[in-house]
NURO-976808 format. One line per 10 residues: their letters; for each residue y, x, z of C-alpha. Coordinates in Angstrom, 3 decimals, padded with zeros to 6 digits. Example, Ala and Ser with C-alpha at 12.3 -4.5 7.8 and 13.67 -1.06 7.14 Angstrom:
<recs>
as = -004.500 012.300 007.800  -001.060 013.670 007.140
</recs>
This chain:
<recs>
mpfvsqrpkl = 010.036 -003.201 008.371  008.079 000.693 008.785  008.398 002.460 012.161  011.268 005.179 011.544  011.718 007.633 014.127  015.103 008.232 015.560  013.692 012.495 016.631  015.078 015.183 014.276  012.680 016.644 012.348  011.810 020.446 012.962
rlsaseietl = 013.258 022.898 010.717  011.014 026.384 010.371  011.522 029.181 008.569  009.596 030.917 006.542  008.801 033.979 009.236  008.014 031.004 011.859  005.590 029.424 009.921  003.815 032.214 009.033  003.622 033.323 013.306  002.907 029.496 013.792
triqrsrtes = -000.378 029.884 011.648  -001.165 032.817 012.991  -001.330 031.399 016.622  -002.699 028.153 014.894  -005.973 030.619 013.836  -005.968 033.410 016.382  -009.027 033.449 018.757  -007.091 035.387 020.931  -004.360 033.655 022.297  -004.692 031.036 024.894
vsrieratil = -005.464 027.451 024.178  -001.904 025.895 025.265  -000.362 028.154 022.225  -002.735 027.366 019.940  -002.519 023.602 020.996  001.352 023.636 020.654  001.860 025.976 017.406  -000.833 022.967 015.645  001.531 020.169 017.031  004.819 022.215 015.515
lsyhqgqtvs = 002.998 022.688 012.272  002.194 019.427 012.103  005.286 017.624 012.919  007.097 020.064 010.184  004.545 018.742 007.913  005.510 015.168 008.325  002.819 013.816 010.751  004.237 011.305 013.097  003.239 011.800 016.539  000.371 009.245 017.137
aiakklrtnr = -001.012 010.873 014.150  -001.050 014.282 015.779  -002.204 013.068 019.305  -004.765 011.371 017.555  -006.230 014.553 015.830  -006.169 017.040 018.744  -007.347 014.653 021.217  -004.199 014.197 023.641  -001.907 012.143 025.033  001.546 011.278 022.966
pkvertidra = 003.960 012.600 026.023  001.945 015.729 025.776  003.052 015.767 022.138  006.388 014.650 022.330  007.564 017.145 025.201  006.178 020.020 022.733  008.470 018.691 019.993  011.575 017.743 022.096  010.999 021.926 023.660  010.934 023.454 020.138
lqmgaipsld = 014.073 021.074 018.888  016.320 022.238 021.867  015.057 025.668 022.199  013.298 027.411 019.176  009.913 026.934 017.717  008.627 030.188 018.883  010.281 030.040 022.422  008.800 026.872 022.866  005.147 027.809 022.761  005.534 029.103 026.607
dlprsgkpat = 005.959 027.459 029.873  009.471 027.544 030.888  009.437 029.115 034.631  009.338 026.638 037.458  009.944 026.782 040.872  006.708 026.278 042.207  005.236 025.165 045.782  007.631 026.201 048.355  006.131 029.169 050.083  004.570 028.473 053.363
isadarawvl = 002.910 031.791 054.279  006.958 033.739 055.784  007.307 037.625 055.115  006.961 038.095 058.708  003.128 036.828 058.428  002.194 038.639 055.379  003.160 041.809 057.051  001.163 040.787 059.468  -001.954 040.395 057.387  -001.383 043.645 055.635
slacqkpkel = -001.296 045.412 059.160  -004.908 044.207 059.989  -006.293 044.712 056.701  -005.111 048.608 057.109  -007.186 048.530 060.101  -010.512 049.175 060.406  -012.659 046.391 061.438  -014.012 048.550 064.286  -010.615 049.447 066.095  -010.731 045.468 066.477
gyaaetwtta = -013.624 045.315 068.232  -016.694 044.358 064.686  -019.395 046.528 063.949  -018.134 046.961 060.339  -016.677 049.996 058.702  -014.298 047.770 055.869  -013.203 044.491 055.494  -014.461 041.909 053.244  -012.162 039.085 052.312  -014.140 037.090 054.085
nlakhirkhc = -014.033 038.770 057.892  -010.472 038.890 057.093  -009.544 035.619 056.573  -011.770 034.433 059.602  -010.048 037.160 061.573  -006.759 035.837 060.757  -007.680 032.300 061.770  -008.833 032.858 064.830  -005.864 035.407 066.545  -003.081 033.657 063.941
hqaghpslsk = -001.556 031.719 066.852  -001.807 034.030 069.299  000.284 036.621 066.941  002.788 034.147 066.367  001.811 033.118 063.126  000.204 029.451 063.039  000.912 028.872 059.263  -002.051 030.898 059.062  -004.399 028.472 060.353  -006.193 027.547 057.342
iskgtvskil = -006.180 030.588 055.148  -008.401 030.892 052.854  -009.957 034.202 051.637  -008.715 033.881 048.025  -005.094 033.235 049.803  -005.937 036.811 051.423  -007.279 038.390 048.504  -004.016 037.340 046.489  -002.117 039.131 049.366  -003.759 042.002 049.345
skaeirphki = -003.808 042.334 045.853  000.046 041.736 045.238  000.118 044.783 047.876  -001.980 046.915 046.067  -004.440 047.248 049.528  -008.336 047.558 048.665  -009.730 047.923 052.431  -013.373 046.415 050.887  -013.339 050.368 048.952  -013.772 053.558 050.164
ryyverrdpe = -012.154 056.511 047.726  -013.134 060.330 048.706  -011.076 063.088 049.142  -011.236 066.177 050.096  -008.841 068.073 052.449  -007.943 072.009 051.874  -009.472 073.943 054.596  -009.077 077.064 052.767  -005.204 078.534 054.039  -005.559 080.423 050.924
fdvkmiqvlh = -006.306 077.625 048.488  -003.419 078.277 046.260  -003.758 082.361 046.163  -007.043 082.214 045.370  -006.478 079.346 042.959  -003.942 081.692 041.082  -006.705 084.454 041.222  -009.154 082.307 039.054  -006.177 081.092 036.846  -005.081 084.914 036.274
vykevellkt = -008.921 085.245 035.482  -009.074 082.671 032.537  -005.185 084.092 031.115  -007.212 087.451 030.480  -010.081 085.702 028.804  -007.493 084.213 026.311  -006.027 087.778 025.326  -008.901 089.330 025.582  -010.496 086.971 022.598  -007.365 088.087 020.435
sqeqnivila = -007.864 091.826 021.635  -010.280 094.674 020.282  -011.046 095.257 023.971  -014.992 095.626 023.963  -015.370 097.337 028.032  -014.890 093.980 030.054  -016.920 090.631 030.289  -015.667 087.886 032.267  -018.464 085.380 033.267  -018.504 081.855 035.263
ydekpgiqai = -021.133 081.957 037.382  -022.592 078.603 039.662  -025.998 077.384 040.817  -026.963 073.824 040.245  -029.899 073.022 043.586  -031.927 070.578 043.351  -032.961 069.181 040.054  -035.599 067.133 040.191  -038.820 066.779 038.724  -040.014 063.110 038.333
dnvspdllpv = -043.600 062.116 036.905  -043.958 058.555 035.323  -046.681 056.789 036.493  -047.318 054.857 033.246  -046.499 056.150 029.985  -043.183 055.570 028.282  -043.255 052.442 025.863  -041.313 053.580 022.519  -038.660 051.194 020.411  -040.550 048.564 018.357
pgkhpaitrd = -038.213 047.086 016.353  -037.947 042.954 017.204  -039.723 043.483 020.090  -037.912 046.262 022.508  -034.838 047.844 021.062  -034.801 050.627 023.495  -037.327 053.232 025.920  -039.069 050.956 028.254  -040.183 052.467 031.281  -042.232 051.952 034.568
yeyrrlgtvs = -039.970 051.770 037.483  -042.255 053.188 039.683  -042.311 056.851 039.187  -043.622 060.313 041.224  -041.398 063.006 042.377  -043.173 066.538 041.798  -040.523 069.274 043.396  -037.597 070.500 042.982  -036.043 073.533 040.754  -032.863 075.355 041.173
llasmdlitg = -030.575 076.602 037.824  -028.685 079.845 038.217  -026.383 080.269 035.174  -023.317 082.101 034.044  -021.676 081.671 031.084  -019.857 084.086 028.940  -016.323 082.922 028.518  -015.886 084.913 025.578  -019.229 084.296 023.641  -019.788 080.981 024.831
yihghvedrh = -023.498 082.541 025.949  -025.489 080.961 028.568  -027.626 083.549 030.984  -029.653 081.315 032.757  -032.850 081.595 035.026  -034.726 079.220 036.518  -036.188 079.282 040.110  -037.759 076.930 043.045  -034.807 078.243 045.547  -031.098 079.677 045.402
rskefiehlk = -031.497 082.929 047.594  -030.019 086.296 047.717  -033.374 087.078 046.466  -032.873 084.879 043.308  -029.229 085.656 042.673  -029.898 089.756 043.015  -032.129 088.251 040.078  -029.674 087.528 037.990  -027.020 089.901 038.438  -030.150 092.320 037.488
sldahypknv = -030.423 090.571 034.053  -026.690 090.506 033.590  -026.720 094.101 034.318  -029.041 094.746 031.865  -027.808 092.505 028.776  -024.559 094.803 028.583  -023.786 097.668 028.211  -023.019 100.443 031.015  -019.650 101.271 029.889  -018.624 097.523 030.571
kikiildnhs = -016.992 095.872 033.243  -018.904 092.476 034.382  -016.304 089.847 036.046  -017.774 086.782 037.579  -015.754 083.984 039.047  -017.875 082.575 041.753  -017.912 080.544 044.878  -018.855 082.002 048.601  -022.259 080.900 048.822  -023.805 082.824 051.431
ahvsketkey = -026.111 084.266 048.693  -022.894 085.674 047.179  -021.831 087.555 050.516  -025.125 088.366 051.986  -026.201 091.733 053.364  -028.559 092.015 050.553  -026.693 091.107 047.830  -024.053 093.815 048.797  -026.578 096.372 049.210  -027.767 095.714 045.350
lktvpnrfef = -024.111 096.013 044.571  -023.805 099.321 045.966  -026.360 100.719 043.468  -024.052 099.986 040.782  -020.618 100.994 041.627  -018.027 099.751 039.620  -020.434 097.286 037.311  -019.064 094.023 038.761  -016.438 092.625 040.269  -016.450 088.762 041.757
iftpthgswl = -013.605 086.518 041.809  -014.050 083.598 044.520  -013.086 080.092 043.838  -011.503 079.006 047.177  -013.212 076.727 049.548  -014.023 073.085 048.216  -012.490 074.440 044.843  -015.805 074.384 042.884  -013.740 072.130 040.190  -012.147 075.430 039.145
niietlfskm = -015.176 077.007 038.229  -015.115 075.513 033.891  -019.317 076.558 034.338  -019.134 072.979 035.918  -018.578 071.196 032.535  -021.885 072.776 031.409  -023.867 071.299 034.400  -021.468 067.987 033.653  -022.477 067.724 030.141  -026.644 069.180 030.574
trsflrgirv = -026.829 066.139 033.092  -025.593 063.586 031.029  -027.431 064.772 027.498  -030.634 066.502 028.783  -031.595 065.826 032.379  -030.756 062.214 032.489  -033.888 060.243 032.210  -036.025 063.333 031.705  -039.605 062.997 032.876  -042.459 065.620 033.261
esvkelkeri = -045.688 066.229 034.024  -044.796 069.226 036.338  -042.787 071.437 038.020  -043.505 073.676 035.251  -043.017 071.501 032.317  -039.603 070.891 033.816  -038.586 074.836 034.030  -039.664 075.381 030.478  -037.882 072.285 029.115  -034.266 073.946 031.330
hlylqevnet = -035.585 076.710 029.119  -035.464 075.515 026.085  -032.238 073.392 026.508  -030.458 076.424 027.158  -031.947 078.027 024.248  -030.844 075.069 021.874  -027.155 075.733 023.487  -027.545 079.028 022.761  -028.169 078.658 019.468  -025.030 077.026 018.805
pvvfkwkykl = -022.672 078.275 021.737  -019.846 076.569 022.629  -016.455 078.536 024.099  -014.795 076.344 026.943  -011.316 076.646 027.342  -009.659 076.029 030.836  -005.949 074.365 030.485  -005.025 072.646 033.908  -001.810 074.678 034.917  -002.400 077.783 032.763
ddisivanaa = 000.462 077.420 030.789  002.503 078.558 033.921  000.472 081.697 035.118  000.890 085.091 033.001  -001.074 088.189 032.759  -000.153 092.082 031.654  -002.640 092.488 028.626  -004.673 094.828 030.396  -004.703 093.859 033.872  -007.980 094.672 034.125
</recs>
């Protein structure tokens, strides 16, 4: 007499069959869900437990557990493991808190040479001092367990994140002044006023002139897909870019110099004075670098009264100067990987880059907190 299974048939709706089939064919689902979906579809199609186990190269109890769970709680919910109580915790809450308190201290404060913890060193310290601290359950703790405790508390004692403390007591006041200027730029773009220009100025010092010691190898299909370059190089010197961005037109006024002292800054101001009509007021957003407020700069400004107006960004507030976006773009798209044969060539190529930018100028727009600022249209 043929064997007749006493286990009920598995009834699946069309949507359940579609979902199980999609999971069965998926390349991103977990192996366990794919296997369980295959078991349920096979059983629904009339295959026996033994045949399914043989096809999947697994054992009968595993197939039976999957089918029974689907019969009890439904096909789709049965694809995931049920929550389990797990192994009883051997590390108490107090012991975990002690571990976290150690992680929140620097190793040097506990007599070590290091500035930051590694999980291995922290685990070693815990094992050494846990009995004295009253937490013997930590005597065999591994660095993996330490890592799990730290991750759950979102503490990363091996990392350092940098910040800038606000040392300028007038930071907010100066920031509002700069934002007012950006708001004024928006108004000038829609008005017919022609007697004001607003510029963002800064220097980009330390641009390196680097020369190859061997020629670059250009891409060759099937051999090397990218430019191939010798690791060694020669440093030829550095240059500084002094640049002003016209916030209304996007035009870049740039000078490349060996240094960026008061002398070079004054020469840049003179070029701006020569570029714009004499009846135009030139407002410049810039930082309080010593060259910008030096005796020499002040003496020059006396020779052109009412021509320039400086709006200083707060200390450590260079991010408020929108020309930093140009420098960032320049670094990523032009200076990255540049090689030259002389400092003179580097200067020429920077000037050529600025010329190319000015052929299709981009008008950068400041957005951060600008909606909170109001300004009178003719506040200048």
